[in-house]
Backbone bond lengths (Angstrom), bond angles and torsions (degrees), N, CA, C in turn:
res aa  C-N    CA-C-N  psi(-1)  N-CA   C-N-CA  omega(-1)  CA-C   N-CA-C  phi
1 X - - - 1.438 - - 1.528 109.16 -
2 X 1.315 116.46 136.12 1.460 121.91 179.91 1.526 108.83 -77.20
3 X 1.341 117.39 131.21 1.462 119.27 -179.37 1.528 111.86 -64.19
4 X 1.315 115.68 154.58 1.462 120.71 -179.18 1.521 111.94 -98.61
5 X 1.318 118.63 15.38 1.461 122.20 -179.87 1.520 111.70 -73.81
6 X 1.309 115.64 -145.78 1.464 121.06 -178.10 1.523 110.28 -69.02
7 X 1.329 115.34 164.82 1.467 119.45 177.54 1.523 110.33 -61.58
8 X 1.324 117.75 -32.56 1.470 120.89 177.80 1.531 111.09 -65.47
9 X 1.335 116.56 -37.94 1.469 120.56 176.66 1.525 110.40 -63.68
10 X 1.326 116.62 -42.93 1.467 120.27 -179.05 1.528 110.83 -67.13
11 X 1.328 116.71 -41.23 1.465 120.67 178.26 1.524 110.04 -62.00
12 X 1.329 116.84 -47.58 1.470 120.87 -179.96 1.518 110.44 -59.70
13 X 1.326 116.99 -40.77 1.459 120.89 179.12 1.534 110.24 -60.63
14 X 1.323 117.20 -47.16 1.465 120.42 -179.13 1.523 111.57 -66.00
15 X 1.334 116.71 -41.96 1.461 120.54 -178.92 1.525 112.40 -66.49
16 X 1.317 117.55 -31.28 1.464 121.62 -175.12 1.520 113.66 -102.32
17 X 1.317 117.45 10.02 1.460 120.90 -176.01 1.528 111.22 -79.53
18 X 1.331 116.12 113.66 1.464 120.23 175.23 1.525 110.28 -64.65
19 X 1.326 116.71 -36.86 1.469 120.99 -179.55 1.529 110.91 -61.03
20 X 1.317 117.63 -45.52 1.466 120.38 179.19 1.524 110.23 -65.83
21 X 1.328 117.56 -40.97 1.469 120.98 178.67 1.517 111.53 -60.07
22 X 1.330 116.93 -44.31 1.466 121.55 179.75 1.528 110.31 -65.13
23 X 1.329 117.07 -46.16 1.470 120.59 179.78 1.525 111.36 -63.44
24 X 1.326 117.34 -40.06 1.460 121.33 178.68 1.529 110.45 -63.39
25 X 1.341 116.72 -47.08 1.463 120.61 179.88 1.523 111.01 -62.30
26 X 1.330 117.49 -41.64 1.469 121.21 178.85 1.522 110.34 -63.12
27 X 1.320 117.40 -44.41 1.465 120.97 179.45 1.522 110.77 -62.76
28 X 1.316 116.56 -41.02 1.465 120.20 179.91 1.523 110.87 -63.56
29 X 1.337 117.18 -40.35 1.463 120.91 -179.86 1.525 112.19 -73.90
30 X 1.332 117.35 -31.09 1.463 121.61 -179.25 1.518 112.93 -79.47
31 X 1.312 117.99 -12.02 1.466 121.45 -177.19 1.513 112.05 -62.73
32 X 1.320 115.68 158.28 1.463 120.60 -177.37 1.521 112.62 -98.85
33 X 1.311 117.91 3.51 1.465 119.98 -179.03 1.523 110.15 -129.08
34 X 1.314 114.94 157.23 1.458 121.17 177.00 1.521 109.06 -74.66
35 X 1.303 117.11 136.24 1.462 120.42 174.86 1.526 108.65 -76.29
36 X 1.337 117.63 133.36 1.466 119.62 178.82 1.526 110.70 -72.00
37 X 1.313 115.52 158.80 1.462 120.09 175.11 1.527 108.47 -65.70
38 X 1.312 117.03 150.92 1.468 121.67 -175.79 1.519 112.37 -57.85
39 X 1.325 117.82 -31.71 1.468 120.66 -177.65 1.529 113.48 -87.45
40 X 1.335 118.48 -6.68 1.463 121.77 179.90 1.522 111.60 -71.28
41 X 1.335 116.38 144.48 1.463 122.02 174.10 1.528 108.09 -76.69
42 X 1.316 117.28 131.00 1.466 121.66 -179.68 1.523 109.73 -128.04
43 X 1.330 115.89 157.70 1.460 120.95 179.35 1.523 112.31 -84.38
44 X 1.309 117.73 -18.50 1.460 121.04 -175.29 1.523 110.49 -116.90
45 X 1.307 115.66 137.62 1.455 121.79 176.24 1.519 108.22 -161.24
46 X 1.316 116.03 173.18 1.464 119.13 -178.10 1.522 111.11 -93.34
47 X 1.294 114.77 153.25 1.459 123.07 169.12 1.523 105.77 -135.08
48 X 1.301 116.79 132.79 1.459 121.71 -178.43 1.521 108.81 -130.71
49 X 1.322 116.72 132.65 1.458 121.51 175.07 1.521 108.52 -102.43
50 X 1.323 116.32 128.22 1.461 120.68 -178.63 1.523 110.58 -133.53
51 X 1.315 114.52 151.32 1.465 121.14 174.47 1.520 107.93 -103.61
52 X 1.314 116.08 128.75 1.463 121.41 176.59 1.524 108.00 -141.61
53 X 1.318 116.73 122.38 1.471 122.18 178.73 1.527 111.81 51.32
54 X 1.327 116.16 45.67 1.468 124.75 -179.43 1.526 113.97 64.07
55 X 1.320 117.41 12.08 1.458 120.70 173.67 1.516 109.57 -104.63
56 X 1.333 116.47 146.12 1.461 121.67 174.84 1.521 107.60 -99.22
57 X 1.329 115.98 124.52 1.453 121.75 -178.31 1.519 109.78 -123.09
58 X 1.330 115.66 147.87 1.452 121.46 174.89 1.529 107.56 -110.35
59 X 1.326 115.67 128.19 1.459 122.05 172.35 1.513 105.94 -102.95
60 X 1.310 116.48 118.53 1.462 122.72 -174.98 1.519 107.91 -119.17
61 X 1.323 117.00 123.36 1.456 121.89 -177.25 1.515 114.66 -60.63
62 X 1.332 117.84 -15.98 1.462 121.31 177.81 1.524 112.81 -91.90
63 X 1.323 117.97 -6.82 1.460 121.02 -175.47 1.523 110.89 -111.00
64 X 1.320 115.73 161.76 1.463 122.09 -176.33 1.525 113.88 -74.58
65 X 1.318 118.42 -28.50 1.460 120.24 -176.62 1.511 111.24 -157.42
66 X 1.334 117.22 -175.35 1.464 120.85 -177.34 1.527 112.08 -67.98
67 X 1.334 115.37 151.26 1.463 122.60 176.78 1.526 107.18 -114.28
68 X 1.316 116.52 123.55 1.465 121.23 178.64 1.522 108.69 -75.46
69 X 1.339 116.76 122.95 1.464 121.97 -179.09 1.525 110.58 -95.28
70 X 1.315 117.53 -43.61 1.457 120.46 -179.07 1.513 111.73 169.09
71 X 1.310 114.70 177.97 1.463 122.05 -177.75 1.522 109.94 -89.47
72 X 1.321 117.02 141.22 1.457 123.21 173.49 1.523 108.90 -108.58
73 X 1.310 115.68 144.72 1.463 120.67 177.41 1.529 109.49 -73.71
74 X 1.327 116.61 158.81 1.464 120.38 174.49 1.523 109.13 -55.17
75 X 1.315 116.86 133.30 1.459 121.39 179.03 1.516 114.27 88.18
76 X 1.339 118.96 -14.54 1.463 120.74 177.11 1.522 109.24 -77.38
77 X 1.323 116.06 145.44 1.453 119.90 175.74 1.526 108.87 -110.03
78 X 1.325 116.06 -168.99 1.464 119.26 -175.88 1.522 113.32 -76.25
79 X 1.310 118.46 -4.33 1.464 119.98 177.34 1.529 110.93 -100.21
80 X 1.315 115.64 46.14 1.458 121.85 175.85 1.522 108.94 -89.09
81 X 1.315 116.31 174.91 1.462 120.99 177.95 1.520 111.16 -56.67
82 X 1.333 117.03 -41.09 1.463 120.94 -178.74 1.519 111.49 -59.57
83 X 1.324 117.61 -50.36 1.464 119.81 -178.66 1.523 111.57 -72.03
84 X 1.320 117.53 -35.15 1.468 119.31 176.64 1.522 110.85 -63.86
85 X 1.336 117.94 -33.32 1.466 120.78 175.25 1.526 111.06 -64.54
86 X 1.337 117.08 -38.48 1.469 121.04 176.88 1.528 109.56 -64.08
87 X 1.330 116.83 -45.46 1.466 121.29 179.10 1.523 110.42 -61.48
88 X 1.335 116.83 -45.44 1.477 120.32 179.53 1.525 111.65 -61.46
89 X 1.328 117.31 -38.69 1.466 120.32 178.81 1.523 110.80 -60.00
90 X 1.330 117.19 -40.64 1.463 120.26 178.32 1.522 111.82 -71.23
91 X 1.316 117.44 -44.16 1.468 118.58 -179.21 1.521 110.60 -66.48
92 X 1.326 117.54 -37.84 1.466 120.45 178.83 1.523 112.00 -68.39
93 X 1.336 117.27 -29.33 1.466 120.40 -178.36 1.525 112.33 -78.57
94 X 1.326 117.95 -15.23 1.462 121.31 -177.73 1.522 110.05 -106.75
95 X 1.305 116.52 76.59 1.466 121.15 -178.99 1.524 112.19 -69.09
96 X 1.349 117.20 -16.50 1.464 120.63 179.74 1.533 112.36 -80.66
97 X 1.317 117.10 -1.65 1.460 120.55 178.69 1.514 113.98 81.47
98 X 1.324 117.99 4.70 1.465 121.52 -178.14 1.524 109.87 -82.58
99 X 1.312 115.26 69.57 1.460 120.77 -178.74 1.516 108.40 -149.86
100 X 1.293 117.15 132.47 1.463 121.48 176.02 1.521 108.05 -126.83
101 X 1.309 116.28 145.99 1.459 121.69 -179.09 1.516 108.90 -128.21
102 X 1.313 115.97 132.90 1.457 121.99 179.99 1.518 108.06 -131.31
103 X 1.307 116.42 132.43 1.459 120.66 176.57 1.512 110.10 -113.11
104 X 1.317 116.78 128.63 1.460 121.90 175.00 1.517 106.70 -101.59
105 X 1.315 116.07 115.26 1.461 120.55 -173.73 1.518 110.84 -129.91
106 X 1.301 115.21 162.85 1.457 121.95 175.04 1.523 107.48 -73.48
107 X 1.315 117.39 121.09 1.467 120.40 -176.38 1.521 112.33 -67.49
108 X 1.326 117.00 -13.45 1.462 119.99 179.59 1.525 112.21 -78.40
109 X 1.309 117.01 -9.90 1.470 120.44 -177.73 1.507 110.36 -78.13
């Protein structure tokens, strides 16, 4: 179970989890395709939208660091019009259907 403490506690838990490491390695070995080299150009990568200090940032697996998207009002979450526009731009650009979306939410909601 992931601790409910600070974000640093949760990050440390995920980074140091033997269970996640084992599951990741098993999934990688069970896959049906060859993993590309880290420096190879690929068509698929992750994009993550996060809120930090009332700013909306995009983490893109093809880029070196976070991209500032815009300011969020107090109480707004990452599913605002601004972030939904970013999501729509990606889904609209992938007419081949090669797009997956995952939301990590508080299960208490």
